[in-house]
N, C-alpha and C positions, 0 to 999 in steps of 0.2 A: 504493500500500500504506500509506503514511503517513497519507493522508487517511482511508482506511477504518479504520485503527487508532484515529485520533483520534475519528472518528464513533462508534465502538463505546463509547468512554469518555465520550462527551458533551462532550469538550473537556478543560479543566483540565490543560493541558500546554504545554511549550515545545518546538518543533521547530527545531533548528539544522541548517543545511545547509552543509557544508564548501565551501570555495572550489573552483570548477570550472565547466565548461560542461556543462549537462545538456540533452540533446536529447530532446524530449518530443512527444507527439501520436500518435494512432493513429486511423485511420478504418476502420470495417468496411464491407465491400462488400455492397450489396443490389441484386440484378439483377431486372429485370422484362422484360415483352415489348418495351417500347420505351424502356427507360432503364437506366442503371447509376448508382447513388448511392454516394457515399463519405461516411459519416456519422461524425463525431467527437463525443465527449462532453466533458464538463468534466474537465479533467485533475486539478485539485485542488478537490474539491467538499465543502463542509461544510454540514450541515443541523442546526439546533437544537443547536448547540454553544456552549459558554461558555468564556471565559478561555483563549484560545488565542493564543500568540505564535509567529510563523514568521519566522525571521531567518537571515541569513548568520552563520556562526560565526567567520569571520575578518574582518580589517580590510578586505580587498578584497571587493566584492560578488560573490556567485555569479551566474552567467549561466544563465538558464532560457530555452531557445530552441526554437521549433518546428522539427521535422524538415523536410528538403527534400521537395519534390514532393507536398505535400498538395493535394487538389482543393478548389476554391473557385468556386462558381457553378453554372450549369446545363450538363449534358452529355447527349449521346444514348447509346443502348445500347452503342455502340462506344467511348465515352469521348471523343468529339469535342465541341467547343464546340457547344452548342445555341443557335442564333441565333433570336431571336423579338422580337416587338414588346413595348414596355413601355407600361404597367405589366404585370408578370408575377408571379403569386403561387402558381402550381401547384408543389407540393413534390415531385412524383413523380420529377423528374430533378434535384433540388437536392442538391448536395454542400456540406458545411460542416465546418469543423474544430472548432468549439465554443470554449468559454471556457478560459482558462488557470487563473485562480483564481476560484471562484464561491462566495460566502458567502451562505447563505439562512437567514433566521430565526435568526441567531446574535447573541450578545451578548459584548462585550468581546473583539474580535478585533484583533490587531496584526500587520501585515505590513511588514517593514522591511529595507532595504539589499539590494536585488536589481536586476539588470538583467533586464528581461522583454522578450524579443526575439520578436516575431511572425514574423520571417523572411519578411515579405510583400514580397519584392523580386523583380525580374525574374530569371528563371532558377532561382528557388528555389520557386516555387509554380505549380501548374497552374490557370490562370485560365480560367473558363468564362463563359457568358452571364450577363447581369444578372438581378437578382431584386428584387421589391418595386416601389415606385412609380417609382423611377429609380435608376440605379447598381447597387450590390451591397449590399442591406440584409440581410446574412448574418452570423450571430454568429461573431465572431472577436475577442474582447475580452481585454485583459490581466487586468483585475479587474472582476468584476460583483458588486454588492451589492444584495440584495433582502430587504426586511423585517427588516433588522438594526438593532441599537442599539449604539452605541459601537464604532465601527470606526476604527482609526488606520492610515493608509498613510504611511510615512515613508521618505525616501531611496530612492525607486524611480526607476529610469531605464527608461521604457517607450518602445518604438520599434517601428514597422513592423507594426502590426496592421491587419487588413482592415476592421474596423468602428471600435470605440472603444478608447481607452486605458483609461478608467474609465467604467463604465456603472452608474448608480444609478436603478433604477426606483422604489425606495422605501426609506426608511431614516431614522433619527434619530441625531443626533450623529455625523456622519461627519467626520473630521479628515484632511486631506491636506496634508502639509508637506514641503518640501525635495525635491520631485519634479521630474522632467523628462519631458515627453511629446512625441514627435515622429513625424511622417510617418504617422499613422493615416489610414485611408481616409475615415471619416465625421466623427468628433469626437475631440477630446482628452478632454473630460469631457461626458457626457450626464447630466442630472439631470431626472427625471420626477416625483418626488414625495417628500415628507417634510419634515423641518425640521432646522435647525442643521447645515448643511453649511459647514464652515470650510476654506478653502484659503489657504495662506500660503507665501511664499517658493518659489513653483513657477513653472516656465517651460513654456509650451506653444507649439510652433512647427511650421511647415511641414505643418499638417494638410491633407490632400487634395493634397499635393505629392509623394507617393510613387508607387507603381505605379498606384493607382486613386484616384478622387475621387468620393464619393457625397454627394449633397445632404444637409445644407447645408454640409458640409466646414468646420465652425466650430471655433474653439478651445474654447469652451464653449457648449453648447446647453442652455438652461433651458426645457423644454417641459412645464409642469405638467399632470399627469393630473387627474382629478376631486378627488383629495386635496389638490392644490395644492403649491406649494413655498414654504416660510416660513423666514425667518431665515437667509439666506445671507450669510456674511462672507468677503470675498475681500481679502487684504492682501498687498502686495508681490508681486503676481502679474504675470507678463510673458507676453503673448500676441503672437506675431510671425508675420507672413507666412503667412496661411492662404489656401486657395483660396476659402473662403467668408468669413463675418464672423469677426472675433476673438470677438465675443460676440453671440449671437442668442437672442431669446425672442419667438417669433412666435405662439404659441398663446394668444391673449389671452382666449379664452372661459373658461379656467380661471385661477385666481388665483395671483399671486405676492404675497408680503408681506415687506417689509424685506430687499431685496437691496442690500447695501452693499459698495462697492468703494473701498478706501483705498490710496493710494500705489501704484497699479497702472499698468502701461504696456501700452497696446493699440495695436499698430502694424501696419497693413496697407498694401500697396503696389498691389495690383491689384484690390482689392475693398473693400467697406465695412468700417469698424472696428466700429461698434456698430449693431445693429438690434434695438430692444427696444420692442415694442408693449405689453408687460405693465406692470402697475402697480408703483409703489414701487421703482424702481431709483435708487440714489443713488451718485454718483461724487464722491469727496472727494480732492483733491490728486493727481489722476491726470494722466498724459501720454497724449494721444490723437493718433495720426498717421493721417490719412485721414478719410473722411466719416462723420458720424453721421446715420442716417436712421431714419424711422419710430419716433419716440419715442411714449410713451403718450398717447392722446387722453384727458387727465385731466379729471375733474370738479372736483378740488380739489387743493390743494398736496400733501397726503399721498400722493395717487396718482401725482403727476407724476414725470417723469424729471428728476432734478436733477443739475446739474454745479456743484460748489462748490469754488472755488480750483483749477480744472483748467487745463491748458495744452493748446492745440490747435496741432498742427504740420501743415504741408502736405506732400503727397506730391510725387514728382518731376514729376507732371503738374499740380501747383499746385492740386489739390483739397484743401480743408480745411474743417473746421467742419461746419455743418449743410448739408444738401442737399435 
C-alpha cells in the first residue's frame, strides 16, 4: 500500500518504518493441466518516481523478512518437485517469489538501515527443481535497480536470498555503503550495465554457502551487457569465503572501463579469488588470499589487469598468487 501511494504521487516523500519484524511475500496460484505455479510479484515496486527516502524510524533497524513456505523452483501439478535435465527454461511449472525492493526508472532514491531477510533457509522454503542454465536462476533479490539514476543503499544487512543480494541490470550513480550481504544463492552484487557504481565499507560473505548455490556463486559479478559497465569504484570492500570467485567478470565481449579496487580484501579458501577477463581492472593496496586466474588478455597497459602495492597470501593448501 505504501509503494502504491508513493507511485501515485510520483515520489517526493519520506517513508519511515517503525522498528519491528515485518513478514512479507504473497504468491498467487495458477493451475494448468500439468502444472501448478506459485507466482510472486515485487513487494515494494516503484516506477518513474523521484526523491524518495525509505528508512527505519528508530535506532534499531527494522527487519523485513519473507514468509515461510514460499515455493521456489519447478513443481508438477500436485506441487511435487519437478525433476528434469538442465538447462531448463520452460516457465509453465516455474514458481518464484519475486523481488523485495524493485526500483525502475527512478531518480534520487535512498534506502537505509534495514535488515532484509530472504528467509531462504532449510525448513522455511519449498525448494523445487532447477531453472535456467544451471542451478536456480529464479528472481528472489533483496534490491533490484533498473534504469535508475542516483540511488543510495546505506546500512543494509541483506541475508539468505535465493538469487542476488543486489541486482543492477542498468543504472547510473549507484552508491552502496556500510552494507553486509551474506548467504545469497547466486551473487552478492550483480552488475550488468551502467556507470558510476560506488561500493565502500561493505562486506560480502558466504555467497553460495546457504541452502543452494547457483553459478557463478560470486561475491561480485560484473557481466556487462551491450551498454557496458564504466567507472566502478570499490573501496574498503571485504569479500570472504564464496562458493565461486570473490570477484568475477567473464563476459569479455562487452566492455568494462575503469574498474578500480582500493584497500579491498578478497579472501577465498576453496575457490579462486579473482577471475577477470575484462579490460581495465585495477587493484590498489588490496589483500588477496587465494589464486588469481584469467586476467585480461590486454593489448596495452590501459586495458591490462593491474595489481599495484597489493599483498598476496596463500590458502591452507598453499595456493597463492597467479595460477
